[in-house]
C-alpha positions as CSV (number, residue, x, y, z in Angstrom):
1,M,-41.6,40.5,26.8
2,Y,-38.6,42.1,28.2
3,S,-35.8,40.1,29.8
4,K,-35.6,39.6,33.6
5,E,-32.3,41.4,33.6
6,L,-33.8,44.5,32.1
7,T,-36.9,44.6,34.3
8,K,-35.4,43.5,37.6
9,G,-34.6,47.0,38.9
10,T,-37.9,48.5,37.8
11,L,-40.3,46.0,39.5
12,Q,-40.4,47.7,42.9
13,P,-41.0,51.2,41.5
14,I,-43.8,49.7,39.3
15,I,-45.5,48.0,42.2
16,V,-45.1,51.1,44.4
17,R,-46.6,53.3,41.7
18,L,-49.6,51.0,41.1
19,L,-50.4,50.8,44.8
20,H,-50.0,54.5,45.2
21,D,-52.6,55.1,42.5
22,S,-55.1,52.5,43.8
23,P,-56.9,52.3,47.1
24,R,-55.8,48.6,47.5
25,M,-54.8,45.7,45.4
26,Y,-53.9,42.0,45.9
27,G,-50.9,40.3,44.5
28,Y,-52.4,38.6,41.5
29,E,-54.3,41.8,40.6
30,L,-51.1,43.7,40.7
31,A,-49.4,41.3,38.3
32,Q,-52.3,41.3,35.9
33,K,-52.5,45.1,36.0
34,V,-48.8,45.4,35.0
35,K,-49.3,42.9,32.2
36,E,-52.4,44.8,31.0
37,L,-50.8,48.2,31.1
38,T,-47.6,47.1,29.4
39,K,-49.5,45.0,26.8
40,G,-47.8,41.9,28.0
41,K,-44.2,43.3,27.7
42,I,-43.7,43.1,31.5
43,D,-44.9,39.9,33.2
44,I,-44.2,39.8,37.0
45,S,-43.9,36.2,38.3
46,E,-45.1,35.3,41.8
47,G,-41.4,34.5,42.6
48,A,-40.5,38.2,41.9
49,L,-43.7,39.9,43.1
50,Y,-44.2,38.5,46.6
51,P,-40.7,39.0,48.0
52,I,-41.0,42.7,47.0
53,L,-44.4,43.0,48.6
54,H,-43.2,41.3,51.8
55,R,-40.1,43.5,51.9
56,L,-42.2,46.7,51.4
57,E,-44.5,45.6,54.1
58,S,-41.7,44.9,56.6
59,E,-40.2,48.4,55.8
60,G,-43.6,50.0,56.7
61,I,-44.3,51.2,53.1
62,L,-47.2,48.9,52.7
63,E,-49.8,47.4,55.1
64,T,-52.0,44.4,54.5
65,E,-55.6,43.5,55.2
66,K,-56.9,39.9,54.9
67,V,-60.3,39.5,53.4
68,F,-61.9,36.1,53.5
69,I,-63.7,35.0,50.3
70,G,-65.3,31.7,51.2
71,K,-62.6,29.6,52.9
72,R,-59.8,31.5,51.1
73,A,-58.0,34.5,52.5
74,R,-57.0,37.3,50.0
75,K,-54.3,39.7,51.2
76,Y,-54.8,43.3,50.0
77,Y,-51.9,45.7,50.1
78,T,-52.3,49.5,50.7
79,M,-49.9,52.4,51.0
80,T,-49.0,53.7,54.4
81,E,-48.3,57.4,54.9
82,K,-44.6,56.5,54.8
83,G,-45.3,54.6,51.6
84,K,-46.9,57.7,50.0
85,S,-43.7,59.7,50.6
86,Y,-41.6,56.8,49.3
87,A,-43.8,56.6,46.2
88,A,-43.1,60.2,45.4
89,Q,-39.3,59.7,45.9
90,V,-39.3,56.6,43.7
91,S,-41.3,58.3,40.9
92,T,-38.8,61.2,40.9
93,E,-35.9,58.8,40.8
94,I,-37.2,56.5,38.1
95,N,-38.1,59.5,35.9
96,D,-34.6,60.9,36.3
97,F,-33.2,57.5,35.5
98,I,-35.3,57.3,32.3
99,D,-34.0,60.8,31.3
100,T,-30.5,59.6,32.0
101,L,-30.9,56.5,29.8
102,S,-32.2,58.8,27.1
103,L,-28.8,60.6,27.0
104,I,-27.3,57.3,25.9
105,F,-30.0,55.7,23.8
106,N,-31.7,58.7,22.3
107,P,-29.2,61.6,22.5
108,Q,-31.0,63.6,19.8
109,T,-34.2,63.9,21.9
110,I,-32.5,65.7,24.8
111,T,-32.2,69.4,24.2
112,S,-30.9,70.6,27.6
């Protein structure tokens, strides 16, 4: 598993990307999907996940829908139109950042 210091700046782009690619997801489902896709190398805690989701919702990037399962309410998150535009911007930025890190950590793989 990667350190919190290393993953901290990438959690929001990861969450945005997953929600962009899915019709809707709830918090625990998001955390489990990240863990599954990264083979356990990135594990998002509730303490890190929910503040990001709440902030994205308050910024109009996400919207929520409550679904009651028995007596429990599950909050599903979906992308807004603003969120879809934001997701494209974040994907471009994170890919550029990865390319930039490659200049430092893998200089032989960059040919341009």
